[in-house]
OpenMM code with the backbone's topology and positions (N, CA, C; nanometers):
from openmm import Vec3, app, unit

residues = "UNK UNK UNK UNK UNK UNK UNK UNK UNK UNK UNK UNK UNK UNK UNK UNK UNK UNK UNK UNK UNK UNK UNK UNK UNK UNK UNK UNK UNK UNK UNK UNK UNK UNK UNK UNK UNK UNK UNK UNK UNK UNK UNK UNK UNK UNK UNK UNK UNK UNK UNK UNK UNK UNK UNK UNK UNK UNK UNK UNK UNK UNK UNK UNK UNK UNK UNK UNK UNK UNK UNK UNK UNK UNK UNK UNK UNK".split()
positions = [
    Vec3(9.7810, 6.6252, 7.3169),
    Vec3(9.8927, 6.7153, 7.3321),
    Vec3(9.8545, 6.8387, 7.4142),
    Vec3(9.7358, 6.8950, 7.3856),
    Vec3(9.6893, 7.0109, 7.4615),
    Vec3(9.6666, 6.9744, 7.6078),
    Vec3(9.6234, 6.8494, 7.6298),
    Vec3(9.6027, 6.8041, 7.7676),
    Vec3(9.7349, 6.8056, 7.8449),
    Vec3(9.8413, 6.7589, 7.7835),
    Vec3(9.9721, 6.7579, 7.8501),
    Vec3(10.0225, 6.8999, 7.8747),
    Vec3(9.9963, 6.9901, 7.7814),
    Vec3(10.0352, 7.1292, 7.7988),
    Vec3(9.9581, 7.1925, 7.9149),
    Vec3(9.8294, 7.1609, 7.9254),
    Vec3(9.7486, 7.2133, 8.0359),
    Vec3(9.7971, 7.1575, 8.1699),
    Vec3(9.8275, 7.0299, 8.1738),
    Vec3(9.8790, 6.9677, 8.2963),
    Vec3(10.0114, 7.0334, 8.3367),
    Vec3(10.0995, 7.0559, 8.2403),
    Vec3(10.2285, 7.1172, 8.2707),
    Vec3(10.2108, 7.2611, 8.3185),
    Vec3(10.1219, 7.3359, 8.2523),
    Vec3(10.1014, 7.4767, 8.2883),
    Vec3(10.0425, 7.4896, 8.4279),
    Vec3(9.9327, 7.4195, 8.4526),
    Vec3(9.8671, 7.4313, 8.5821),
    Vec3(9.9464, 7.3625, 8.6927),
    Vec3(10.0217, 7.2592, 8.6596),
    Vec3(10.1093, 7.1961, 8.7574),
    Vec3(10.2200, 7.2904, 8.8008),
    Vec3(10.2758, 7.3640, 8.7043),
    Vec3(10.3795, 7.4612, 8.7379),
    Vec3(10.3217, 7.5740, 8.8230),
    Vec3(10.2012, 7.6206, 8.7888),
    Vec3(10.1380, 7.7267, 8.8678),
    Vec3(10.1114, 7.6782, 9.0104),
    Vec3(10.0669, 7.5557, 9.0243),
    Vec3(10.0427, 7.4992, 9.1574),
    Vec3(10.1731, 7.4876, 9.2357),
    Vec3(10.2772, 7.4426, 9.1699),
    Vec3(10.4061, 7.4292, 9.2376),
    Vec3(10.4621, 7.5631, 9.2826),
    Vec3(10.4528, 7.6645, 9.1979),
    Vec3(10.5037, 7.7979, 9.2335),
    Vec3(10.4235, 7.8574, 9.3478),
    Vec3(10.2906, 7.8427, 9.3436),
    Vec3(10.2090, 7.8981, 9.4519),
    Vec3(10.2334, 7.8231, 9.5832),
    Vec3(10.2496, 7.6922, 9.5786),
    Vec3(10.2794, 7.6158, 9.7005),
    Vec3(10.4143, 7.6571, 9.7580),
    Vec3(10.5125, 7.6807, 9.6719),
    Vec3(10.6441, 7.7264, 9.7178),
    Vec3(10.6338, 7.8640, 9.7838),
    Vec3(10.5572, 7.9554, 9.7225),
    Vec3(10.5429, 8.0898, 9.7780),
    Vec3(10.4751, 8.0854, 9.9149),
    Vec3(10.3710, 8.0048, 9.9283),
    Vec3(10.3022, 7.9929, 10.0573),
    Vec3(10.3942, 7.9310, 10.1615),
    Vec3(10.4678, 7.8274, 10.1241),
    Vec3(10.5583, 7.7612, 10.2191),
    Vec3(10.6685, 7.8557, 10.2655),
    Vec3(10.7224, 7.9358, 10.1749),
    Vec3(10.8284, 8.0297, 10.2129),
    Vec3(10.7755, 8.1448, 10.2976),
    Vec3(10.6483, 8.1788, 10.2814),
    Vec3(10.5897, 8.2868, 10.3603),
    Vec3(10.5507, 8.2390, 10.4996),
    Vec3(10.4885, 8.1231, 10.5070),
    Vec3(10.4370, 8.0720, 10.6332),
    Vec3(10.5450, 7.9983, 10.7121),
    Vec3(10.6369, 7.9374, 10.6449),
    Vec3(10.7384, 7.8543, 10.7094),
    Vec3(10.8129, 7.9194, 10.8245),
    Vec3(10.8711, 8.0384, 10.8054),
    Vec3(10.9465, 8.0992, 10.9154),
    Vec3(10.8607, 8.1352, 11.0373),
    Vec3(10.7311, 8.1527, 11.0187),
    Vec3(10.6430, 8.1928, 11.1290),
    Vec3(10.5547, 8.0788, 11.1782),
    Vec3(10.5828, 7.9571, 11.1362),
    Vec3(10.4960, 7.8444, 11.1697),
    Vec3(10.4872, 7.8211, 11.3203),
    Vec3(10.5960, 7.8389, 11.3920),
    Vec3(10.5937, 7.8195, 11.5374),
    Vec3(10.5009, 7.9214, 11.6039),
    Vec3(10.5112, 8.0485, 11.5628),
    Vec3(10.4241, 8.1511, 11.6211),
    Vec3(10.2782, 8.1290, 11.5832),
    Vec3(10.2526, 8.0796, 11.4623),
    Vec3(10.1157, 8.0517, 11.4199),
    Vec3(10.0563, 7.9406, 11.5053),
    Vec3(10.1338, 7.8354, 11.5284),
    Vec3(10.0854, 7.7252, 11.6130),
    Vec3(10.0552, 7.7728, 11.7551),
    Vec3(10.1431, 7.8549, 11.8119),
    Vec3(10.1190, 7.9069, 11.9466),
    Vec3(9.9931, 7.9941, 11.9508),
    Vec3(9.9721, 8.0737, 11.8485),
    Vec3(9.8533, 8.1582, 11.8451),
    Vec3(9.7258, 8.0746, 11.8332),
    Vec3(9.7326, 7.9647, 11.7606),
    Vec3(9.6147, 7.8789, 11.7452),
    Vec3(9.5765, 7.8080, 11.8745),
    Vec3(9.6747, 7.7801, 11.9596),
    Vec3(9.6419, 7.7144, 12.0862),
    Vec3(9.6255, 7.8150, 12.1997),
    Vec3(9.6361, 7.9439, 12.1678),
    Vec3(9.6092, 8.0474, 12.2671),
    Vec3(9.7277, 8.0897, 12.3507),
    Vec3(9.8480, 8.0614, 12.3076),
    Vec3(9.9674, 8.0984, 12.3837),
    Vec3(10.0583, 8.1863, 12.2988),
    Vec3(10.0023, 8.2893, 12.2419),
    Vec3(10.0771, 8.3753, 12.1508),
    Vec3(10.1853, 8.4531, 12.2252),
    Vec3(10.3065, 8.4609, 12.1697),
    Vec3(10.4130, 8.5396, 12.2332),
    Vec3(10.3947, 8.6898, 12.2129),
    Vec3(10.3027, 8.7281, 12.1259),
    Vec3(10.2781, 8.8697, 12.0991),
    Vec3(10.1986, 8.9289, 12.2160),
    Vec3(10.2347, 9.0475, 12.2629),
    Vec3(10.1616, 9.1074, 12.3751),
    Vec3(10.0225, 9.1535, 12.3327),
    Vec3(9.9282, 9.1420, 12.4259),
    Vec3(9.7919, 9.1869, 12.4003),
    Vec3(9.7864, 9.3380, 12.4120),
    Vec3(9.7265, 9.4036, 12.3133),
    Vec3(9.7152, 9.5496, 12.3138),
    Vec3(9.5672, 9.5847, 12.3267),
    Vec3(9.5277, 9.6524, 12.4356),
    Vec3(9.3876, 9.6891, 12.4515),
    Vec3(9.3422, 9.7892, 12.3451),
    Vec3(9.2128, 9.7932, 12.3202),
    Vec3(9.1564, 9.8798, 12.2167),
    Vec3(9.1815, 10.0287, 12.2415),
    Vec3(9.1696, 10.0817, 12.3654),
    Vec3(9.1951, 10.2253, 12.3833),
    Vec3(9.3375, 10.2664, 12.3478),
    Vec3(9.4326, 10.1792, 12.3721),
    Vec3(9.5708, 10.2113, 12.3374),
    Vec3(9.5894, 10.2151, 12.1863),
    Vec3(9.5211, 10.1281, 12.1146),
    Vec3(9.5290, 10.1289, 11.9694),
    Vec3(9.4655, 10.2556, 11.9133),
    Vec3(9.3535, 10.2980, 11.9725),
    Vec3(9.2886, 10.4201, 11.9264),
    Vec3(9.3783, 10.5407, 11.9490),
    Vec3(9.4517, 10.5420, 12.0597),
    Vec3(9.5438, 10.6507, 12.0890),
    Vec3(9.6543, 10.6552, 11.9828),
    Vec3(9.7002, 10.5419, 11.9409),
    Vec3(9.8024, 10.5365, 11.8368),
    Vec3(9.7509, 10.5850, 11.7028),
    Vec3(9.6246, 10.5553, 11.6733),
    Vec3(9.5677, 10.6003, 11.5467),
    Vec3(9.5482, 10.7509, 11.5454),
    Vec3(9.5222, 10.8100, 11.6608),
    Vec3(9.5037, 10.9548, 11.6649),
    Vec3(9.6341, 11.0280, 11.6369),
    Vec3(9.7462, 10.9626, 11.6654),
    Vec3(9.8753, 11.0271, 11.6440),
    Vec3(9.9125, 11.0349, 11.4964),
    Vec3(9.8480, 10.9546, 11.4136),
    Vec3(9.8786, 10.9541, 11.2712),
    Vec3(9.8173, 11.0782, 11.2082),
    Vec3(9.9019, 11.1600, 11.1477),
    Vec3(9.8542, 11.2847, 11.0892),
    Vec3(9.8023, 11.2588, 10.9477),
    Vec3(9.6870, 11.3148, 10.9193),
    Vec3(9.6283, 11.3053, 10.7864),
    Vec3(9.6329, 11.4439, 10.7249),
    Vec3(9.7048, 11.4555, 10.6137),
    Vec3(9.7158, 11.5856, 10.5490),
    Vec3(9.5921, 11.6141, 10.4645),
    Vec3(9.5469, 11.7390, 10.4595),
    Vec3(9.4313, 11.7716, 10.3760),
    Vec3(9.4662, 11.7574, 10.2285),
    Vec3(9.3637, 11.7371, 10.1488),
    Vec3(9.3856, 11.7223, 10.0056),
    Vec3(9.4280, 11.8553, 9.9457),
    Vec3(9.5032, 11.8485, 9.8382),
    Vec3(9.5511, 11.9692, 9.7728),
    Vec3(9.4408, 12.0364, 9.6907),
    Vec3(9.3403, 11.9587, 9.6499),
    Vec3(9.2328, 12.0154, 9.5685),
    Vec3(9.1192, 12.0606, 9.6585),
    Vec3(9.0429, 12.1589, 9.6161),
    Vec3(8.9283, 12.2018, 9.6976),
    Vec3(8.8224, 12.0921, 9.7028),
    Vec3(8.7571, 12.0789, 9.8149),
    Vec3(8.6612, 11.9703, 9.8354),
    Vec3(8.5195, 12.0080, 9.7945),
    Vec3(8.4879, 12.1364, 9.7894),
    Vec3(8.3493, 12.1768, 9.7665),
    Vec3(8.3226, 12.2051, 9.6183),
    Vec3(8.3454, 12.1054, 9.5348),
    Vec3(8.3141, 12.1205, 9.3929),
    Vec3(8.1651, 12.1000, 9.3754),
    Vec3(8.1032, 12.1883, 9.3058),
    Vec3(7.9588, 12.1788, 9.2876),
    Vec3(7.9226, 12.0715, 9.1864),
    Vec3(7.7971, 12.0349, 9.1873),
    Vec3(7.7500, 11.9336, 9.0940),
    Vec3(7.7575, 11.9843, 8.9500),
    Vec3(7.7455, 12.1155, 8.9315),
    Vec3(7.7532, 12.1711, 8.7957),
    Vec3(7.8912, 12.1483, 8.7364),
    Vec3(7.9957, 12.1622, 8.8169),
    Vec3(8.1299, 12.1398, 8.7612),
    Vec3(8.1513, 11.9929, 8.7267),
    Vec3(8.0891, 11.9021, 8.8021),
    Vec3(8.0991, 11.7601, 8.7693),
    Vec3(8.0268, 11.7302, 8.6391),
    Vec3(7.9090, 11.7916, 8.6214),
    Vec3(7.8334, 11.7700, 8.4978),
    Vec3(7.9068, 11.8305, 8.3801),
    Vec3(7.9736, 11.9427, 8.3989),
    Vec3(8.0466, 12.0063, 8.2898),
    Vec3(8.1652, 11.9186, 8.2488),
    Vec3(8.2255, 11.8527, 8.3454),
    Vec3(8.3390, 11.7673, 8.3144),
    Vec3(8.2959, 11.6412, 8.2401),
    Vec3(8.1732, 11.5976, 8.2646),
    Vec3(8.1238, 11.4763, 8.1996),
    Vec3(8.0842, 11.5107, 8.0594),
] * unit.nanometer
topology = app.Topology()
chain = topology.addChain("A")
for resn in residues:
    res = topology.addResidue(resn, chain)
    for name in ("N", "CA", "C"):
        topology.addAtom(name, app.Element.getBySymbol(name[0]), res)
């Protein structure tokens, strides 16, 4: 009986995961195939252009002070 319960449980998990993968990959399968054979419809972006885009992303400083001494860390522990 436990064997049948295990088969049903893991079979259902396998079926749900296969469905999730199929629904995720299915709509993009044509583009994936083209990329695998080297004919991707996506434009090639050189590395310097990507670096320029990353520089535009603003990083805000943390709200807490950064120079906490080791003594304050030991006191907190």
